[in-house]
C-alpha positions as a Markdown table, in Angstrom:
| # | Residue | x | y | z |
|---|---|---|---|---|
| 1 | Met | 0.1 | 0.0 | 0.0 |
| 2 | Arg | 1.2 | 3.5 | -0.9 |
| 3 | Glu | -0.1 | 7.1 | -0.7 |
| 4 | Val | -0.8 | 8.8 | -4.0 |
| 5 | Ser | -0.9 | 12.6 | -4.1 |
| 6 | Ile | -3.9 | 14.2 | -5.9 |
| 7 | Ser | -1.4 | 15.6 | -8.7 |
| 8 | Glu | -0.1 | 12.1 | -9.2 |
| 9 | Leu | -3.8 | 10.8 | -9.6 |
| 10 | Glu | -4.6 | 13.6 | -12.1 |
| 11 | Arg | -1.8 | 12.1 | -14.3 |
| 12 | Met | -2.7 | 8.6 | -14.2 |
| 13 | Asp | -4.6 | 6.9 | -17.0 |
| 14 | Glu | -8.3 | 6.8 | -15.8 |
| 15 | Ser | -8.7 | 3.1 | -17.2 |
| 16 | Ser | -5.9 | 1.9 | -15.0 |
| 17 | Phe | -7.6 | 2.6 | -11.5 |
| 18 | Leu | -10.8 | 2.6 | -9.6 |
| 19 | Leu | -11.8 | 5.2 | -7.2 |
| 20 | Ile | -13.5 | 3.9 | -3.9 |
| 21 | Asp | -14.9 | 6.7 | -1.5 |
| 22 | Thr | -15.2 | 5.1 | 1.9 |
| 23 | Arg | -16.9 | 8.2 | 3.6 |
| 24 | Ser | -20.1 | 8.0 | 5.5 |
| 25 | Ala | -23.3 | 8.4 | 3.4 |
| 26 | Asp | -23.7 | 11.8 | 5.1 |
| 27 | Asn | -20.3 | 13.0 | 4.0 |
| 28 | Val | -20.9 | 11.6 | 0.5 |
| 29 | Arg | -24.0 | 13.6 | 0.1 |
| 30 | Tyr | -21.8 | 16.8 | -0.3 |
| 31 | Gly | -20.2 | 15.2 | -3.3 |
| 32 | Met | -17.7 | 12.8 | -4.5 |
| 33 | Ile | -14.7 | 12.9 | -6.9 |
| 34 | Pro | -16.3 | 12.2 | -10.4 |
| 35 | Gly | -16.1 | 8.4 | -11.4 |
| 36 | Ala | -15.7 | 7.1 | -7.8 |
| 37 | Ile | -18.0 | 4.5 | -6.4 |
| 38 | His | -19.2 | 4.7 | -2.8 |
| 39 | Ile | -18.4 | 1.8 | -0.5 |
| 40 | Pro | -18.6 | 2.8 | 3.2 |
| 41 | Glu | -15.4 | 1.7 | 5.2 |
| 42 | Thr | -17.2 | -0.5 | 7.5 |
| 43 | Glu | -18.9 | -2.2 | 4.5 |
| 44 | Leu | -15.7 | -2.5 | 2.5 |
| 45 | Met | -13.7 | -4.0 | 5.5 |
| 46 | Glu | -16.6 | -6.6 | 6.3 |
| 47 | Asn | -16.9 | -7.7 | 2.7 |
| 48 | Ala | -13.3 | -7.5 | 1.5 |
| 49 | Ala | -13.1 | -11.0 | 0.0 |
| 50 | Arg | -16.3 | -10.4 | -2.0 |
| 51 | Tyr | -15.2 | -7.0 | -3.3 |
| 52 | Ala | -11.7 | -8.5 | -4.3 |
| 53 | Arg | -13.7 | -11.1 | -6.5 |
| 54 | Glu | -16.0 | -8.5 | -7.9 |
| 55 | Leu | -13.8 | -5.6 | -8.6 |
| 56 | Pro | -11.8 | -5.3 | -11.9 |
| 57 | Asp | -8.8 | -7.5 | -12.0 |
| 58 | Gly | -5.4 | -5.7 | -12.5 |
| 59 | Arg | -6.7 | -2.2 | -11.9 |
| 60 | Thr | -5.2 | -0.2 | -9.1 |
| 61 | Leu | -7.8 | 0.7 | -6.3 |
| 62 | Ile | -7.7 | 4.3 | -5.1 |
| 63 | Val | -9.4 | 4.4 | -1.7 |
| 64 | Tyr | -10.2 | 7.6 | -0.2 |
| 65 | Cys | -11.8 | 8.8 | 2.9 |
| 66 | Gln | -12.5 | 11.8 | 5.3 |
| 67 | Arg | -9.1 | 11.5 | 6.8 |
| 68 | Gly | -6.5 | 13.1 | 4.5 |
| 69 | Ala | -8.8 | 13.4 | 1.7 |
| 70 | Ala | -7.8 | 16.9 | 0.9 |
| 71 | Glu | -4.3 | 16.1 | 0.1 |
| 72 | Lys | -3.8 | 12.3 | -0.3 |
| 73 | Ala | -5.5 | 9.2 | -1.4 |
| 74 | Arg | -4.5 | 5.5 | -0.3 |
| 75 | Ala | -3.7 | 3.1 | -3.1 |
| 76 | Trp | -3.0 | -0.5 | -3.4 |
| 77 | Ser | -2.6 | -2.9 | -6.2 |
| 78 | Ala | -5.5 | -5.0 | -6.9 |
| 79 | Gly | -3.7 | -8.0 | -8.4 |
| 80 | Ile | -6.3 | -10.4 | -7.2 |
| 81 | Ser | -7.8 | -12.9 | -9.6 |
| 82 | Pro | -11.2 | -13.8 | -9.3 |
| 83 | Gly | -11.6 | -17.5 | -8.1 |
């Protein structure tokens, strides 16, 4: 896992990653980064294995939340094959 700056994210090919917004529904109602999908943090953690199977293989998952969202996003490579 590594952190990705907003400027680095802006330079990435949009087809190479998937944005996941893990903020609460209350915070999401104020807006999301265009193209992101909303999966609350607790749901993502409780269902991590299912999401690993369902999310696109080979794409980098960029996960962002309330903490540090103004400057940074967390990223990890999603090299998990469905199975």
